[in-house]
N, C-alpha and C positions, 0 to 999 in steps of 0.2 A: 492683336500681335504687336510686340516692340520690337525695337533695337536692343541690343545689349553690346557692350562692349568690355571686353576684358585681357587680361594676362593668362596664360593657362601653359602648363607642360602636356604635352602628347604622353597618355599612359599606355594605351592599347590602341590597335587598329584593326578593322575587320573588312574584308570586300564586301560591296554591296551590288549585287547585278554584274554588268560589265565593266563599268567605267567608276563608279560612285563608291566610297567609303564611309563607314560609321566609324567616329573616334571617342573613344574615351579621354576625357579631359579633366585636369584637376586645376581648378581656375582659383585666381586670388580675390574674388569677387563674390565666387558663387559655390564654392566648394568643387564636389565632382559633378559634369556634365557629359551628356551624349549629345553629340551632333552628326547630323550627316553633312558630307562634302560631296556635295551631287558634280559629278564629272571629274573627278579629281584624280583620278588614274591614268589619262594620257599623258603624253609627252608634253603636248601643245597645252595642257590644262593650267588656269592660271595658278592652282594649287601648288603647281609640279614641284617637289622637293622642300615645301612649306610644311609639310603634314606629317615628316617621318617621326617613329618612335623616339622618344625623348625631347623632341624639340620645344624651348622655350620659343612661344609665338605670342602673338596680340592678336586677338580674333574680334570678329563684329559677327553677330548670328540674331537670327528672327527667334525671340521667344514666345511661345505660346502654352498657358498653365496646362491646358488640358492634355498635352503630348509628352509621351517620354523621351521621344527624339527630337531635337532642335536642328533649326536649318542653318548651316554654316553661309556667311554672306561673304567674309573676309578673311583672309589670315596673312599676316607677315612676321618672318622670321626674328625674333629678339636675338637668339643663341641657338644654335645646330647643335651643340654638342658631338661635333662630328669623332671629336677625339678620345672620347667614350664608346660610342659604337663602333671604332674601330679597332678598341683593345679588349680582347675576350676576358680578364680579369675585369677590367672597369666596368664593364656590360654588365658581367653578371650581377655586379654590385648596385646598379642602378636598376637592372630589372626586380631587384627584391624592392628596391625602394617604392618603385611604381606599382608592384604587386600587392605589396602591402597597404599604399594608400588606397587602391582601388578595391579592395577586399574591405576596409574597414570604412572608409568614409563615405557620406553622403554628400547630400545637396547642398548642405550648411558650409559657410565659410569659414575658413580658418587661415587667416592670414599667417600666423606664427610658422604653421605647419607647411603651408606655400614656401614662405622663406626658407625654410630648414629644408625642404626639397630641391631647390633651386639652388641654394651656397652648398650642398652636398653636392649636386652634380657637376658644379664648377671647379669643387676642391678637386674631386678625383679626377677631371680632364686635367688639371692644373700641375697635379704631383706626380712625380715619376717614383714613389716607394712610399711605403707604411700606408697604402691605401686601405687596409684593414681598419686602420684607426678612424677612417671618416664613415667606415661602415657601422663600426660599433657606437662612435658619435652621433651617428641619425639613431639608434635605436635607443639611447639615452634620452634622447631629445623625444621621439615619437612618445616613447612611455610619458615621460614628463607632461607633454602635452595632453594624452589620454588621461592623465590624472593617476599614474601610477609610478611616479618617481621611486626609484631604489636608493637607500640611503648606505651610503659608503664611509661615512665620516667617522662612527666609532661604535664600539660595541652597542646593542641597545641596552645591557643591563649596567656595566660599569662606566659607561658614556666614555671608554678610553681606546684609543687607536687598538688594533689588533698587534700584537708583538709575538703571537705563535707561529709556526710553521701554517696551520691552516684556520680558518673558523667556518662556522656554518651560517649558510645563508637562507634565510626564510623566503618560500617563495608566495606566502602569504601575506606577509606585511612588507617584503622588501628591506628588511634589516637584518643585521649579522650578529650572532655572539661569538666573544672569541674564546678562547682555548682556556682561559682561566673560568669562565663562567660555565660553567656546565650546562646544556641544554639537549633537553631531545624531542623538541617541538617537531609535530608533523610536518610533511612537504619543507623540509628542509635539505641541503645540499653541501657537502665540503667543498670548499674553495682555498684554493693557496691565497694566502696574505698578501702576497704581490701581485694578484690580479686584483683582489679588492682594492689596495692601492692604485694601482694603474687604472682601474674603472672611473675612481674617485676623481684623478687627474683628469681624465679625459671628460668626465662629465662637468667640469668647472671651467675647463678651457675654450675659448673661442674657436671656431673651425679652423681659421688660419693658422692655428698654434697647433694643431693636431699632431702634423708631420714631426715636430721634431721631439715628441713621444716615443720613446721605444717600446716596442710592442712588447707585452709580458703575458706570458700563459695563455697564448689566443684561441687554444681548446678548450681551457678553462670560463676563459669571458663569455667564448659564444655558447658554452653549456648553459652558464649561467643567464645569461640575455634571451636564450631562446627558450628556455624553462619558464623563467618569469613571462617572458611574453606571451608565450602559449597557455600558461596558467591564469592571466587575467584577460585573454583576448580571445574569444572561440576561433574566429577567421584565422589567427594565425597559424593555427594547427593546418592549413591546408595551402599553405603557399608553394607552388608548382617550382616559383624559381629556386629555393632551398636545394633541392636535387643538383640542379644545374650549377650553383653554387658551390656546393661540395665537390662536386668534382673536379671543379678549378682548384678549389683547396688542395684537393688529394693528388692533384697533379704538381703541386709545389710553386703553380704560379702566384699565390699569395704567400 
């Protein structure tokens, strides 16, 4: 048994007995891991307030290769993201980030994905509008990291930017064909060209510049991104947070 130290984001918490918790974490050094925090639910616990959902924390834990649940020894808050948890719109987006990572990631580290998660949480906590930009930005980065980067630069046939009202986007290869290049490829959807241009701008923007972009055709963008995500990543078909997120969208909070 050895002591390990890393940064992590709390993806999920579960009660264990009367006083303890099981935490699902996404860590910088070790990828996804599960730890037991003994005695963490009492008001006098040394972990009180530290292990809340979404918290960005620094942890020390006892690692034993033969067990699935590791034992948490120490935890300190780096950033609590209180502003995300207290805002229903922002919380719905963050819940999606966490569930997508929880369902798709294993115990292998991915520092870039960890940074994308932390940066996305920081950005949605900070900004007051256009949070849906960060949501789409996160999905685009997740797809890229997963090896399924969509291509919005130009028509895959004529290599020119789309100049018609709509284009056909392929769920198979993540490219599009413009109105001038007739294409009846299977598994493709019609998307407004302004949505393609918006997603391309979002794809190349640093996260701290996403809030200046005007949201264009959000319903079409969501359809494209989720259809593409679910086509290539089976686990994305079963995200419970999507129902919650769509309820928020339908209530006009986004």
